[in-house]
C-alpha positions in Angstrom: 0.0 0.0 0.0 1.5 3.3 -1.1 0.3 6.1 1.3 0.2 9.7 0.2 -1.3 13.1 0.9 -2.3 15.8 -1.5 -3.0 19.5 -1.6 -3.7 22.1 -4.3 -2.2 25.5 -4.5 -4.3 28.6 -5.3 -2.9 28.6 -8.9 -4.3 25.1 -9.5 -1.1 23.1 -9.1 -2.0 19.7 -7.7 0.6 18.3 -5.3 1.0 14.7 -4.0 3.5 13.8 -1.3 4.6 10.3 -0.5 6.7 9.8 2.6 9.3 7.0 2.4 12.0 6.9 5.1 13.5 3.7 3.7 15.6 5.8 1.3 17.9 8.7 1.7 16.7 10.1 -1.7 13.8 12.1 -3.0 12.1 12.1 -6.4 10.5 15.3 -7.7 8.2 14.6 -10.7 6.3 17.2 -12.7 3.7 15.9 -15.1 2.3 18.4 -17.6 -1.0 17.4 -19.2 0.2 17.9 -22.7 1.4 15.5 -25.3 1.6 15.2 -29.1 -2.2 14.8 -29.3 -2.5 18.5 -28.3 -0.6 19.6 -31.4 -2.0 21.1 -34.6 -1.7 18.7 -37.6 0.3 21.4 -39.3 2.7 21.9 -36.4 3.6 18.5 -35.0 6.6 17.5 -32.8 6.1 20.5 -30.5 5.6 18.6 -27.3 8.8 16.6 -28.0 10.6 19.9 -28.9 9.6 21.3 -25.5 11.0 18.3 -23.7 14.4 19.6 -25.1 13.7 23.3 -24.7 12.8 22.9 -21.0 16.5 21.9 -20.4 17.8 25.0 -22.4 17.5 27.5 -19.6 14.6 29.2 -17.8 13.7 32.7 -16.5 16.5 32.8 -13.9 18.5 29.7 -14.4 20.7 29.4 -17.5 21.7 25.8 -17.0 19.9 22.9 -15.4 22.6 20.2 -15.3 25.2 21.9 -13.1 22.9 22.7 -10.1 21.3 19.3 -10.0 24.7 17.5 -10.3 26.2 19.7 -7.6 23.3 18.7 -5.4 24.2 15.0 -6.0 21.3 14.3 -8.3 20.2 13.7 -11.8 17.3 14.7 -14.0 15.6 13.7 -17.2 12.3 13.7 -19.0 10.0 11.9 -21.5 7.2 12.8 -23.8 4.5 10.7 -25.4 1.1 11.1 -27.1 -0.5 12.1 -23.8 1.9 13.7 -21.4 5.2 15.5 -20.9 7.0 14.4 -17.7 10.1 15.8 -16.0 11.8 14.3 -13.0 14.7 14.8 -10.6 16.2 12.4 -8.1 18.6 13.7 -5.5 19.5 13.4 -1.8 16.5 14.3 0.3 18.4 17.1 2.1 18.7 18.9 -1.3 15.0 18.7 -2.1 14.8 22.5 -2.4 17.3 22.6 -5.3 14.9 20.4 -7.4 11.9 22.5 -6.5 13.8 25.7 -7.4 14.7 24.3 -10.8 11.3 23.0 -11.6 9.5 26.1 -10.5 11.7 28.4 -12.6 11.0 26.5 -15.8 7.3 26.4 -15.0 7.4 30.2 -14.5 8.9 30.8 -17.9 11.6 29.5 -20.2 14.5 31.6 -21.4 13.0 32.2 -24.8 15.7 33.1 -27.4 16.4 32.5 -31.0 19.7 30.9 -30.1 18.1 28.3 -27.6 15.4 27.5 -30.1 17.9 27.0 -32.9 20.1 24.7 -30.8 17.2 22.5 -29.7 15.6 22.5 -33.1 18.8 21.1 -34.6 18.9 18.4 -31.9 15.3 17.4 -32.5 15.6 17.4 -36.3 18.8 15.3 -36.1 17.1 12.9 -33.7 14.2 12.6 -36.3 16.6 11.8 -39.1 18.7 9.4 -37.0 15.8 7.4 -35.5 13.1 7.6 -38.2 14.8 8.1 -41.5 18.2 6.4 -41.2 17.4 3.5 -38.8 16.0 0.3 -40.3 12.2 0.2 -39.6 12.6 3.6 -38.0 9.5 5.0 -39.7 7.2 2.1 -38.7 5.3 4.2 -36.2 4.6 6.9 -38.8 2.9 4.2 -41.0 1.0 2.4 -38.1 -0.3 5.6 -36.6 -1.5 6.9 -39.9 -3.1 3.6 -40.8 -4.9 3.0 -37.5 -6.1 6.5 -36.8 -8.2 8.6 -39.2 -9.3 11.5 -37.1 -7.7 11.2 -33.6 -4.3 13.0 -33.2 -2.7 9.7 -32.4 -2.4 9.6 -36.2 1.2 11.0 -35.9 4.0 9.8 -33.5 5.4 11.9 -30.7 8.4 12.9 -32.7 6.2 14.5 -35.3 5.0 13.9 -38.8 7.9 15.5 -40.7 11.1 17.4 -39.6 9.9 20.5 -41.4 7.2 21.2 -38.7 10.0 21.7 -36.1 12.3 23.3 -38.6 9.7 26.0 -39.3 8.8 26.6 -35.6 9.0 30.3 -34.8 9.8 31.8 -31.4 6.1 33.0 -31.3 4.9 29.5 -32.0 7.0 28.2 -29.1 6.0 30.9 -26.7 2.3 30.4 -27.5 2.6 26.6 -27.0 4.4 27.1 -23.6 2.0 29.5 -22.1 -1.0 27.5 -23.3 0.0 24.2 -21.7 3.0 24.5 -19.3 1.0 26.2 -16.5 0.6 25.2 -12.9 -3.1 24.4 -13.4 -2.2 22.0 -16.1 0.5 20.1 -14.0 0.8 17.6 -11.2 3.8 17.7 -8.9 4.7 14.7 -6.9 7.4 14.6 -4.2 8.3 11.1 -3.0 11.0 10.0 -0.7 12.6 10.8 2.7 10.5 13.9 3.3 7.7 15.1 5.6 4.4 16.4 4.2 4.6 19.7 6.2 8.1 20.4 5.0 7.0 19.8 1.3 3.9 22.0 1.7 6.0 24.9 2.9 8.6 24.5 0.2 6.2 24.0 -2.7 4.2 27.1 -1.6 7.4 29.1 -1.4 8.6 28.1 -4.9 5.4 27.5 -6.9 2.8 29.6 -5.1 3.4 32.8 -7.0 3.4 31.3 -10.5 0.3 32.6 -12.3 -2.3 30.1 -13.5 -2.9 29.9 -17.2 -5.9 29.9 -19.4 -5.6 26.3 -20.4 -7.9 25.4 -23.2 -10.4 22.6 -22.8 -9.4 19.6 -25.0 -11.6 19.1 -28.0 -10.1 15.9 -29.4 -12.3 14.0 -31.9 -13.0 10.4 -30.9 -11.8 7.8 -33.3 -14.8 6.2 -35.0 -15.1 2.4 -34.9 -13.1 0.8 -37.6 -15.2 -1.2 -40.0 -12.8 -2.3 -42.7 -9.3 -3.6 -42.7 -6.6 -0.9 -43.3 -3.5 -2.1 -45.2 -0.3 -0.5 -46.4 2.9 -1.7 -48.1 6.1 0.1 -47.1 9.5 -0.5 -48.6 13.0 0.3 -47.4 16.6 -0.7 -46.9 16.0 -3.1 -44.0 17.5 -6.5 -43.2 14.4 -8.6 -43.7 10.7 -8.3 -44.5 8.5 -7.5 -41.5 4.8 -7.6 -40.6 2.9 -5.4 -38.2 -0.8 -6.0 -37.3 -2.5 -3.4 -35.1 -5.9 -3.7 -33.4 -7.9 -1.0 -31.7 -8.3 -1.5 -28.0 -9.7 0.4 -25.0 -8.5 3.5 -23.1 -6.1 3.2 -20.2 -8.8 3.9 -17.5 -11.3 1.5 -19.1 -12.4 -1.5 -17.0 -11.2 -3.9 -19.7 -7.6 -2.4 -19.8 -6.1 -5.0 -17.5 -7.7 -7.8 -19.4 -6.3 -6.4 -22.7 -2.9 -6.1 -21.1 -3.0 -9.8 -20.0 -4.3 -10.8 -23.5 -1.2 -9.2 -25.0 0.9 -11.1 -22.5 -0.6 -14.4 -23.5 0.7 -13.7 -27.0 3.9 -12.0 -26.5 5.4 -11.6 -22.9 8.6 -13.6 -22.9 9.8 -17.1 -24.0 6.7 -18.9 -22.6 4.2 -16.7 -24.5 2.2 -18.4 -27.3 3.6 -16.5 -30.4 7.2 -16.9 -29.3 6.9 -20.5 -28.1 4.8 -21.8 -31.0 5.7 -19.8 -34.0 9.3 -18.9 -33.3 10.7 -21.8 -31.2 8.6 -24.8 -32.4 7.5 -24.0 -35.9 10.5 -21.7 -36.7 8.3 -19.4 -38.8 9.7 -16.2 -37.3 13.2 -14.9 -36.4 11.5 -12.3 -34.2 7.9 -11.9 -32.9 6.3 -9.8 -30.2 3.0 -8.5 -29.0 2.4 -5.4 -26.9 -0.1 -2.6 -26.2 0.3 1.2 -26.4 -1.5 1.8 -23.1 -2.4 5.3 -24.1 -4.9 7.4 -22.2 -7.3 7.5 -25.1 -8.3 4.2 -26.8 -5.0 2.6 -28.0 -3.6 -0.3 -29.9 -2.6 -3.9 -29.5 0.3 -4.6 -31.9 1.7 -7.8 -33.1 5.0 -7.5 -35.0 7.1 -10.2 -36.6 10.0 -10.8 -38.9 9.5 -14.1 -40.8 12.3 -16.6 -41.0 14.3 -17.0 -44.2 12.2 -18.8 -46.9 8.9 -18.1 -45.0 6.6 -15.9 -47.0 4.8 -13.0 -45.4 1.5 -14.6 -46.3 2.4 -17.9 -44.5 3.6 -15.9 -41.5 0.4 -13.8 -41.3 -1.7 -16.9 -41.6 0.1 -18.5 -38.6 -0.6 -15.4 -36.5 -4.3 -15.4 -37.3 -4.5 -19.2 -36.5 -3.2 -18.4 -33.0 -5.7 -15.5 -32.6 -8.5 -17.8 -33.7 -7.5 -20.3 -31.0 -7.8 -17.6 -28.4 -11.2 -16.6 -29.8 -12.5 -20.2 -29.8 -11.0 -21.7 -26.6 -10.5 -20.3 -23.1 -6.9 -20.3 -21.9 -6.2 -22.5 -18.9 -6.6 -21.0 -15.4 -3.0 -22.0 -14.8 -1.8 -20.0 -17.8 -3.7 -16.9 -16.6 -2.5 -17.3 -13.0 1.1 -17.3 -14.2 0.5 -14.1 -16.2 -1.2 -12.4 -13.3 1.6 -13.4 -10.9 4.1 -12.0 -13.4 2.2 -8.7 -13.6 2.0 -8.4 -9.8 5.7 -9.1 -9.5 6.4 -6.3 -12.0 4.2 -4.0 -10.0 5.9 -4.8 -6.7 9.3 -4.4 -8.3 8.4 -1.0 -9.7 7.1 0.2 -6.3 10.5 -0.5 -4.7 11.8 2.5 -6.7 11.0 5.9 -5.4 11.1 7.5 -8.8 8.7 5.0 -10.3 6.3 5.7 -7.4 6.4 9.4 -8.1 5.8 8.9 -11.9 3.0 6.5 -11.3 1.3 8.6 -8.6 1.3 11.6 -11.1 -0.1 9.5 -13.9 -2.9 7.9 -11.9 -3.9 11.3 -10.5 -4.1 12.5 -14.1 -6.3 9.7 -15.4 -8.6 9.6 -12.4 -7.2 9.4 -8.9 -3.7 8.7 -7.4 -5.2 6.0 -5.2 -5.6 3.9 -8.4 -1.9 3.1 -7.9 -3.0 0.7 -5.0 -5.7 -1.0 -7.1 -3.7 -2.3 -10.0 -2.9 -5.7 -8.5 -6.5 -6.3 -7.6 -7.7 -5.3 -11.1 -5.3 -7.8 -12.7 -6.5 -10.5 -10.2 -10.1 -9.9 -11.2 -9.5 -10.8 -14.9 -11.0 -14.3 -15.8 -10.3 -16.7 -18.5 -13.7 -15.8 -19.9 -12.7 -12.2 -20.0 -9.6 -13.1 -22.1 -11.7 -15.1 -24.6 -14.3 -12.3 -24.8 -11.7 -9.6 -25.4 -10.0 -11.8 -28.1 -13.3 -12.2 -29.9 -14.0 -8.4 -29.7 -10.5 -7.3 -30.7 -9.1 -9.8 -33.2 -11.3 -9.2 -36.2 -10.3 -8.3 -39.8 -12.3 -5.1 -39.7 -10.5 -4.0 -36.5 -7.1 -4.6 -38.1 -4.6 -2.3 -39.6 -1.8 -4.2 -41.3 1.6 -2.9 -42.4 3.8 -5.0 -44.6 7.4 -3.7 -44.6 9.3 -5.1 -47.6 13.1 -5.2 -47.8 14.1 -3.5 -51.1 17.7 -4.5 -50.6 19.5 -6.2 -47.7 21.5 -4.1 -45.2 24.3 -5.3 -42.9 23.5 -5.9 -39.3 20.8 -7.7 -37.4 18.0 -5.1 -37.9 17.2 -2.8 -35.1 13.6 -2.9 -33.9 11.6 0.3 -34.3 11.4 2.8 -31.6 8.4 2.2 -29.4 
């Protein structure tokens, strides 16, 4: 059981405090409720650009790395379709350093043409390196565009094309910042060897005077139910042909989410999973095969990806996958198989909760999607999934009309083993 307390500042900043005296460290996590789904289709990649800009200096602090390192800590960030998340981990006695840093960049960035140009080049180079020059690097561009017709999940976090970031003006950047990176659009979690009263005083000191923003209400169109299969052929200089089959699934807070997660585990979680054991190890139809979910806040995807073995056609490989899906639709898995998967999920949860940073990140995320107390309900939700739930979900999800299929053909072989695409 993870215990916590919460309070909200007058400017709307939600704050969660988790006291943990088993560690000498403290994690400070700031989640901003903005991701790539909040971008304009003509200006994509901005949330990811801001992940970089937020380290380029703020109103009163020209450099972030030196103060946090001098305080014995480290910091980093990540962006996805739904959120932008910044975190610091440092000795608990230096908590105020992290709050000082995070409050200053929430107040305002150090907007300058020089900083924008530096980070723009970094982001564009990352796009070229991971999406254009890496084998299978553009897979997520294809899958997103195939699966989503109206929802902004139709482009990946890094953006549609480098030109959107290349053309970003200082005014574009300022408008995006003051629209979304406001205290009333953020959740601050402090977890570690701290006391609630101490944190309240310091958070009020450093964040209390930051003005709230006029954060716009989201008006994101819901993706309509897919009624026909979506297919696409992509070609590139990759080691081998590859197959990607994506199915629409529920939202992260949906009551079926944990069942969908376990369904993906049945197919692709480790050497004992069905696709790996049967199609790779036993039948040797694939050199690589996996199954996973995007776990996005809005309805996401379950994706099966595979690289057929030499002399195995893409058609034969796909038929073998569908045969396994049909088995799940027609036959309940055994209670023993489900129990092993639930135990594995619970072990992963317990392991993650041993880390003070993971607790801080998860508390912020659950607070965003409903209530931070949901962090203590995950194990129970997995345990409630039945073999009948798994079969029902398989029947609902694994249909041709709910499928988006990407076939990636190798135009000419390249050296190396073939890096998997960025997830």
